[in-house]
N, C-alpha and C positions, 0 to 999 in steps of 0.2 A: 504494500500500500504506500503510494507516494503522497506525502502530506505537505503542501505548500505552507510555509510558516505564516504568510500574510493571510491565508484563508483561515488557518487555525486561530488567529487572533480575533476573528469575528465572534468566536464562541467562548473564549477565555481571555480575560484582561491581563495578559502577560506583561511584566515590566518592560518598558520600551528598550531597556539596555540588554534584554535577553536575546542571545543569538541562537542559531540552530544548534550549535554545539552544546549550549547550556540546556536547551530543551532535550536534546539527545541524552545527556547525562541523567536528567530527571526521569525520563521514560525508561531508560535501561534499569534504573534503580527500582522501578515498580514492576519490572519483569517483561517489558517489551523489548524486542531485539531490533534496535535501530542500526541498520547495517552501514549506511552512509548518510552524510549531509551534503547535498549538492549545492554548490554556490552558482546559481543562475545569474548570468550577466556579469560574472567576475571579470574585471578589467575593462568593462564597457565605459566609454567616455564620450560625451557629446561634443559638438552639437548634432542631435538627431531629432528631426522635426517633421511635422506634417507639411506636405507640399501639394500644390495643385498643378497638374500638367497643363501647360498653355499651348505648346505646339509640338508636333512630332514630324521630323524629316527623315525619310527613308534613305539610307546611304547605300549606294550601288557599288558593285565591283568587288565585293568581298565574298568569301566562301559561305558565310552564314549571314542571316538578316541582322542588320545593325541599324539602330535608330538614334538620331540626334534630337534630344528633347530640351525644351526650355520649361522650367518649373518655377512657379511662384512659391517662395519660402518666406515671404514677408520680410521682416527686418532681421531674421535669424542669421543672414550672411553678412550683416553689417552695412549693406548698401541699399537694400530694398529692391535691387535689380533682379530680374529673372535669372535663375541658376541654369547654366548650360551643362548638360549631362549626357554622356553616351551610354546607351543601354541596349542589351541584346534581347531582352524579354519582349513578348508580344501580347501579354494578357491584360494590358491597360490601354486606355484611349485618352484623347484630349478631354479635359474636364474632370478626370478621375483624381481623387485624393490618394496620395501615396506617401510612403515613408522615405525621407531623404536624409542621408548622412553627408555632412559637409566636411570639407578639408579641415584637418586638425583633430578629427574624431578618431577613436580607436574602437574597433569592433571585437567581439569575442575571438580568442585565438591570437591576440596581440596583432591584429590586422590594422595598421595605421592607414588613414585615408588622407590622400593629398591630391592636388590638381596634377593631372598627367595627360600627355598627348597620346591619343590612340585613334586609329582608323582615320587619320587626317584631321581630327578635331581635338580640342582640349576639353577634357571632362573634369568639371569642378565638383566632384563628389560622386555619389552613387544612389540610385533608386534601389531600395532593399527588398529582398525576399525573406521569408521566414527562416530559411536555412542560414542565411548570412547573419541573422540576428540571434541564432541559437534558440529559436522559439519552438522547434519541432515541426512535425508534419501537419499542414492544414488542409491537405488534399489538393491544393492548386498547383504546387511545384512551380510557382511563379512569383511575380511581384505582389506585395501586399497592397490590395485595393481597399481603402477604408470607406466607411459610410460617409455620405456627403455632409452630414451635420457637423463634422469635426472641423474646427477653425484652422486656417493656414498658420504655420509657425508654432502650433501647439507642441509642447515637449513630448516626443514620441516615447521616450524612455518611461515616463510616468504613465502615459496613455496605454501603452502595451504591457505595462507591468513587467519590464524586462529584467529588473533586478529583484531577486528573491532568494530564499533558501528553501530547499525541498528535502524533507526527511524521508528516507526510503526504509520502511519498516517491514521486516519479515514476520508476517502474522502466522502464529502457530495454529494448528487445526482447532484447538479448544478456545481460541480467542477470536472467533469470527466476527464479533461485534466491532473489532478494530479495523475491519475492512470498510470503514466509513469515517468521515470527518467527525460525526457525532460520537462514535466510540473512542477515537483517539483524543478528542477534546475532553471527554469524560475522564480518561486516564490522566491527561495533562492537568485538569482541574484538581484532581485528587493529589497528584504529585506536588503541586504548588500550594495546595490548601486554598484554592480560589473557587468562587462560584462558577457554575456552568450555565451558559445560555443555551438551553436545549432547543435545537431547531425543530424538533418533532412536537413541541408544544404549540399546536395550532388549533384554531376553532374549526371543527369539522362538523358539517351538518349530519343529522341523523339519517340513517337509511330510510328509504321510502319505496313506494310501489311504482314510481315513475322512471326508475333507472333502467339501463339497458338490460334486457333479460339474460340471466345466467343460470345454467343448470349444472350442478356439481354431482356427478354420478359416483365419485370416489372420494368421500370425505376424509378417508385416512391419508390418501395421497395429497389432497388439497383441503386443508382445514379452514382456509379463509380465502375469499375472492372478493375484492372490491373493484367496482367498475364505475368510472365517471366519463362523461361525454362533454366535449368542447366543440362548438360549431363556430363558423364565421372566421376561421383562421385566414390570415393573409398569406398566400403561398410564397410571395416574394420576400417575406420577413426573414431577416438573417439573425443568427445568434449574436448577441452583443459581444464586444471585444472582451469584457471582463469574464464572461462565461467561457468563451473560447480559450482564453489564456489559462483559466483554472483547469479546464479539461486537459489542455496540453501539458501543463505542469504535472498533472496526475497521471500522465502517460496515455491519454486517449486522444483520438483524432476527431476534431469537429466535423460533422457530416451535414446535418440540416437542423433547423430550429427544433422541430418536434423531437427528433432523436437526441439532440444535444441536451434538451431539457430532461428527458428521462435518464440519460447518463449522469447528468449533473445531480439530480435528486438521488440517484443510487449512490453516488460517491458521498453525498451529504448525509443521508440517513441510513445507508446500508440496505435499503429495500430495492431489489431489482424491479423494474417496471417494463411494460411494453406498450407501445402505442400502435393501434390498428387504424387503418383508413376505414371509417365506418361505411363508406360507399362500397367497399369491397367485401364486407361481411354479409353473408347470406343467412339471415335468421339469428336465433339466440346463440350465445357463446356457451359451449359445453366443456366440461372437464371429465375425461374418462381414460381408461386404459386403452391402448391401441389394439386393433385386431391384428393378429399375426399376418405379416406380409403387406400391410397397408403401406402406402408410399407418401412421402412428404418432401417437397422441395424447400429447403431452409434458406435463410437470407444469404448464405454464402454461395447459393446457386447449386448446391449438391442435392441430388435426389437420394433420399435415405429410405431404406426398407426398414419398417418399424417392427419392433418386437412386442409381444403381448404384454410384457412388463413395463413398457414405456408409457408414461403419463403424457397425454396430448391435450391440446386445446382444439376445439372443433367448432364448426358451424354446420349448416344443413348439408354442405358438400362433403364434409369429412375433416380431416386434420388441417388446421391452419397454423399450428405451432407446436414445437416440442417443449412441453411445459418446463419452465425453470432453466432451460438451456438456450434455445434460440427460436425466434419466430419464423413463420413461413413466408415465402416470397409472394404468395397470392394475396396477402393483406398488407403488404409493405407500404410504408408512407412514401408517396410519390416525390421524386426529386424535381423541384421547380426548375432547376438548371436544365433539365432535359425536356422542358415544355409541359410536364404533367402538373396537376394541381390537386393538392389535398387540402380541403377546407373543413373537414369534420373528422375528429379522431375519438376513439374510445380508449381510455386509459385503463390498463390492467395493473392492479397491485395485489398480488396473491401470495399465499404462504404454502409452500410445497414441502413434502416429506424429504428430509435430507438424504436418507439412504436411497430412496427411489431416484432422486436427481443424480446422485453420485454414480449409481449403476448405469443410468441412461447415458450420462456424459462419457463414461468409460466404454460402454458398449459401442457407441458411435464415434469414439475417439474425437470428441467435440467438447473441448473445455472452453467455456466462455466466462466473462466477468459475472454473469448472473449465476451460472452453475457453481462457480467458485464460492460465492456467498451462500447459496442455499445449502451446499454440502457442509459448510461449517456452522450453519445455524443463523437464521434471520429472525429478527424480532417480529412476532406475528402481530403485536399491537401497533406496529409502525405502519402497517399497510394503508390504513385510512389517512393518516397524516401525510404519507408519501404521495398518495393520490391527490390530496388537497393541495399540497405544495406544487405538484406538477400542473394542476389546473390553474393555480394562481399565476405561475410563471407564463403559461401559454396565453392567458388572458392579458397579462401585462405586456408581453413581448411580441405577441402575434396578433393582438387586437381581437382575440376570440371572445366568445360568450359561453359561460359555463351553464349547461342545462341544469334544471332543478333536480332532476332525477339522480338518486344515489343508490347504487346496488351494493349490498354487502351480504354475502353468503358465508356463514360461519358454522363450524362444527362445535358441539358442546365441549367445553374444556374447563378445567379448574386450575387454580394456582398451584405451583409446586412448593410444598412445605417440607422442611427438613428439621428434625429434632436433633439438638446437639447440646451436650453439657457445656456450660459456659467456660469451663477450664480445659476443654478439649484442645484448642490451639496451643495452650501452655504445655500440655503433655506431648504434643507432636513436636514442638520446637525446642522443648527444654528451657523455655523462657517464661517468666511470670508476667504475662501481659495484663491480666486482670479483666474483669467483666466489662468495665467501662470502655476499655480500648477495643475489646472484641466487638462490642455492640457498635461503637463508632465506626470502625473500619467496615463492618458489614453494611451499615447504613450508607456509607460513602459509595459503595459499589452498586447501591440501589435496592438492597434487601430491606424488607420490613421485619423487625425483630421484636419479639415479645417474650416475657418470662424473666425469671431471676436465675436460679441455679441451672435450670433446664431451659434452654432457649428454643423457641419455635420460630424458625426463620422461613420467610417466604421469598423465594428467589425472584429477581426481576425477569420480565419476559424476554429481555435481550441477552440473558445468560443461560442458555440451555445446557451449559457445561456444569452448572452447580446442581448436583443431585444427591450428595451425601456429605456427612460431617467433614471428611477429609478435604473435600473441595472448598468448604467454607474456611477450614483451618489454613489452607494454602493462600486464600485471599488475605487473611489477617497477616500471615507471615510475610508475604511479598510486599505488602504495603508498609509494614513496620520495618522492612529492610532485611534482605537476606544477609547483608554484610554485618548485621548486628547479632546474628546467630553465633553462639559459642562454638568454637572449633575443638572437638574432642576426637582424638585418634582412637579407633577401636583397638582392643587387644585381641589379636587372633589366637584361637586355640592352637596348640602345637599339633602339627600334622604328621603324617606318616611318610611324607616324601613321595616321590614319583613311584608309580607301579613299574614292574618289570617291563610291561608293554610300552609304557611311556618312555622309559629309558632306552629301550631298543629303538623306538622310532626316532628319538633324538640322536642316538649314535649313528643311525643310518643317514640322517640329514647331514650331520657333521662329516661323515666319511665321504659322501658324494661331493660336498663342498670342498673338502680337502683334495679330492681327485680332480678338481678343476671344473665342476659343474656349478651352474648358477640356478638358484631356485626361482621358479616362475609359477605364480598362482593364477589359475584360470577359473572362469565361471563354471559351475557344475551343470551346464545345460548343453543339450545337443539336439540335432534334428536329423531327419531322414536323408537330407542331401549329403551331409558329410559321411554318413554311414555308407551311402552309395559310392562316394569318392574313395573310401577305404577299400572298396571291393569286397565287402562282406557278403556271404551267401545269404539267400533268402531265409534259410533255416538257422542261421547263426544266432546263438543265444544273445549276442550283443545287440541284436535288433529288437529284442524284447525289452521295451523301455517303459518307464513310469511317466505318464503324460500329466502335465500340470493343468489344473483347471483355469488358472489365470496367468499364463506365461508372460515374462517380460518381453519376449520377442516371438512373433509367429513363426519365424524361421528356426527357432530353437525351443520347441514347446515341451521337451522331455528332459528328464534327468539323465546324466551321462552313464554309460555302462563301461567306458574305458577312458583312461586319462589321455590317450594319444591325440584326439582332435584338438583339445585345448593347448597342449604343448606344441603340436605341429603348427597351430595358428600363431603362437608366440614366436616360433622359429621363423615362420614366413614373414611376419611383420618386421622382425629385427633384420632379417636378410635384405628385405626391401629398403631398409633405411641405412644400409651400408655396412652392417656388422655381419661379415660372411663366415667367420670362424666361431661356431656356436656349439655350446654344450649346456643343455638345460635339463633340469630335473623337477619333478613334482611328486609329492606324496599327498594322498587324499582319498576320500571315499568315492566309490562308485555304487550304483544302485541297480541291483539285479533281481527283478521280481521272480518269484518261484511259482506263481499261479495259485498259491494256497493262502494268499492274504485275505483277511476278513474285512468286512465293512467297518470303518472306524466309528467309535461311539463319541458322542458329544460329552466332554467332561464337564462336571459342574464347576461353577465359579464361587459358590457360596460356602464351600467346604473343601477339605482335602480329598482328592479322588481316592477311592478304595484301591487296595492292591489288585483286585480283580479288574477294575476299570483300567488301571494302568497296564495290566497284562493284556487286556483286549486291545488297547491302543497299540502296544508293541506288536501284537499279532497282525495288525493291519499294515505294518511297515514292510517294505521289501528288504531282502538281504543287502547289507551295506558293508561289503569287505573293504578293507583299506589296502591301497595299492601304491606302488612306487613305479615311476617311469622316467626314462631319459630319452633325449633325442640329440643327435649329433650331426653336424655338417661342417664342411670346410676343413681347415688344418687342425689336426689333433696335437701336433708338435710343430712349433714355428721354426722356419728356416733362419739361420744366422751363421756367425763365424764357427759355431760348434757343429754345423752340419746342414743338410738340405731340408730337414723337417720331413713330416709325412702327413698325408690326409687321414681323417677319421675313416674307419672301416668297420665292418661287422664285428671284428674281434674286439674292438673297443666297447661295443654295446654288451658283448658277453662278459667282458672284464668288469663292466659296471655292475652286472648281476653278481659276479663273484665278490666284488667289493662289499655289496650289501650283505651277502651271505656270511662273509668273514666276521662282520660285526655281531652276528648271531652265533658264531662258532659252528656253522653248518657247511658241509661240503656240497657243491653243486655238480651234478652230472649233466653233461652237454651232449645232445644227440641232434642229428639233422632232422628237419621236419618241414612240412609245408603248411603254412598258416597265414591267412590274410591278416594284415596288409603287407606281409613281408615277401621278399623275393623267394621263389620256390627253391632256388639253389643256394641261397645265402641266409637261411633261416635256421635258428637253433632252438630246440625245445629244452627248457631248463627243468631239472628234476631234483628233488630232495627226498630224503627218507623220513617218513612220518610213521611212527610205530612199526618200524621194520619194513614198510612198503614204500616203493617209489611213488611219489606224488608230484604232479605237474605244478611247478612253481610259476612259470610264465614263459615268455618267448623273447628272443633277441635276434638282431640281424639287420640286414639292409632292406629298405622298403622296396616294394615292387615298382619298377619304372613307370607303370601305368598310374599308380597312386601318386608318385612324385609329380607326374605331369598334371593330373587332375587337381592336386592341391597347390600347384605352382611352387614346389619346394626345390632347393638346390639339388643338383645331381648327387647320387650316391648317399642320400640322407639315410642315417641309421637310427634305430630305435630299440628300446627294451622296455618291457612292462612285466612286473612280477607282483604276486599277491603276498602282502606282508603277513596276513593272517596265517597262510600256509607256512611261511617261514617261521613264524612264532611257534607253530605246532611242532616244527621239526627240531626246535631247541631241546637238547637233552641235558637238563640240569643247568647249573650255573656255568657261565662262560669261564673256561680254564685258561689261565695265562700260560704262555709257552715256557717250557723248562729249558734252561740254558745249561748245556753240558760243557765241562772244561776239557773233555777229551777230544782228540782230533777226529776229523771226518774222513771217511774212506769213500772215494768216488769211483763208480763203475758205470761205463757207458755200454749200452746194448742197442743193436739195430735189428729189428724183427721184420720179417717179410710176411705179409698177410694178404688175403684176398681184398680186392679194391673196395668191396661193399661192406667190409668189417669196420664198424665204428672204432675210432681211436679210443673213445671212452671205455669200450669194453676191454680192449687190450690193457689200458691203464688200470682198470679195476682189478684185472687178473694179476698184474704185476704187483700191485699194492698188497693184495691178499697173500700172494705167494712169497713175497719178501719177508713178511712177518714183522715183529716189533722193532727190529734193528733199522728198518727203513725210516729215514727222517724226512725225505722229500723225493719227489719224482717229477721230472719235467720233460715234456716232448719238445725237442729242439730242432727236429728236421723231419720233413716228409718228402720222399723221393719216388718218382715213377719213371720208368724208362725201359729200354730194351735189355739192359743189364740184368733186370730181375724178372723179365717176362711180362707178357701182356696180361691185363686183368689183375695185376698185383701191385702192391705198394710197399715201400720200406718206411718204417716208423723208428726213428732214433730217439732213445730216452737217456737222460742223465739221472742215475740213481745215487743218492747220498745216504750212506750208512753211518750210524754212530751209536755207541753204547753209552748209557748213563754212568756206568761204574768202572769202565776200563777202556783201554785202547784196543780197537779191533785189529785182528791179524788179517793178512791178505786172504788166508784160507777161509776165515769166517765171512768176510765180505763177498768172496767168490761164491761160497756155498749159498748165501742168501740170494745172490743174483741168479744162480742156476735154478734155485727153487722157484723164483719168480718167473723165469723163462719157461720152466716146465709147466707151471699152472697156466700160463698164457697159451702154450702150445696145446694143452689139453682142452681149453675152453674155446679158443679162437682159431686154432690151427697155425699159430705163429711159429716161424722157425728162424733161427739165427741167420742173418744175411752172410752169405759166403760159406755156410756149413754144408 
């Protein structure tokens, strides 16, 4: 809500020396978030005056139309002679009153005005547009043409209210009454301890039977509907400058007098209004729910297909407005500039259900100034006053006549009363305010208070957020000052520290960061399009997603089943911005429905849910395993004086999985596999042993070229994804630190020839088991194929390190352990020593 300080002073007699910064400090102290104070017209210096165009000469021979004008500015130029000015705009004519800035003036943006020669003439000043004066958009995008009644040489700075301060207030959803000058003025008056001149205190005629007929079929959706009629409007009447300037400062564009008046009253009182051209309404005005599939063309020219839950305004033809959101084009006030004439209007001031309006606005993706206010709560008692204020302004400014008929349809309702102990705010704040202070503060916000020790409080109609004792306590505390509350640090109970699961997850994150990966957090949403781009089969479990009822984006309406889309998106964005050597990781939950989820129950809010209710809620949730994933592209090792570097490849993604597994003290078995979205020939399945059985941990390798092309990723992008819950299950007891032996190591190398289709992991497993307890480590350091060993076969060379904890091994002992390892490998895989 943008609040001009000059407008605010109409309702509160602020001290003349108070600046916008001073008012900001006061409003922040009572709980309003004033984001900025804008200095309008800062640096503006005259002379800036009203002038009258005397002559216009069209200059020929230039690429764009140029006019040489003489303008009467009276004695403002010191001579009384007409001012010669060159201007390129064409929306003014001889005899028009315009705004002229003379040499020596300074416009906003430190733009100094001086006489200068241009287009073969000397221009002594400038004829101004709204943009040049920092006034905002007035819809003309041209020179300001003033009404003819303004005298030549009048100070335009004062006339156009060019110097002001505007407070920009971020209104929270529970403070909807502050989306009006009336609401902000009330808070200002309380903050300063000054009286408020309430603009809603008007003499309003009682409803009668002569008003425009209105039929409300849904009193829950529309609890109040006031209709007033004004006839005899002058179609050529324009909004006065003061009204246009207030609308512009508040962030709205002047349109036409009738529309400007309704917008002005909405800003003033907080009550949204709508003006209908009475000649375009067919029969009585109605309020009802829409029929499914009905259509309405709104004022923005969009044809909207209505939902059965939408509240609409109707006449005999059907919907003529989306209630509380936007009016319909078929009853729009005619624009006099386009030759149309509206001389009779029906003013609507209604109160609509906040939830219904909020859902309609979101359903149609149509947020308006009206819906913003109805969603946050509008004062139902202000409707009649707002309608009267609108009528008064139309009669005053457009020469209209108010018809005697007054329509007011209301649903029965009573005041909201709240019972509260007088010392309840004291207990909440830990401060002894006392009954007198509590009653005074509640009365200041508009409450009626009765009682002694037990207060009976009637909330004002403009505060729908006051519903229980804690709401009232908050009002007392904020007005007494949050800064006056005592600061007491709580003493937390001693905890048990992190769980084993939490420690494992933190170690994994630190290990990946230590290995050169950067953590990237992505949104947990996905869509069918990215699953198609990953090349997942139709029956892939990752396509079974949990769909959100109200997603943030229609393109990503489901919860993710894999971490890869988010990580690959981050990699693509960074690569597109010039970072080509990338290694990213993420740990987080994925959501995998089992098909056995139950319908969730609605938990109570007036008590703690029972264990059975919580269990039923848990049963409605999908399985949510925690996963870790990495993606790599570009160089894994940089080139330099130390060497040529190397690019990231599939082996780095497998090593990332091993890095994670080492933090849990678990060994990973690697086997070739085919699994989307990885390359069929460069994909590894990762296994760990859980309760003695091999269990799939995840996959790693290079992505399929087709996936890389679809997702616009760098060539040879690699990825790894594992399930941390499975890794946690594979942990066998506490993690054991390595034992360091003081005795020397005995190294034995062995080269084994096996069939080409035998996995190296099986050979390695056989060697480990055959070597026994003396084996300290085993490493594959060479793979060879060629004619020397025959077709369909390969040679695997391993380095075996043997060491005993209590003695130095002899050559015979190391050789015996090696031979035992080779023998078991031969038995299981058919491996034979190369050259044997």
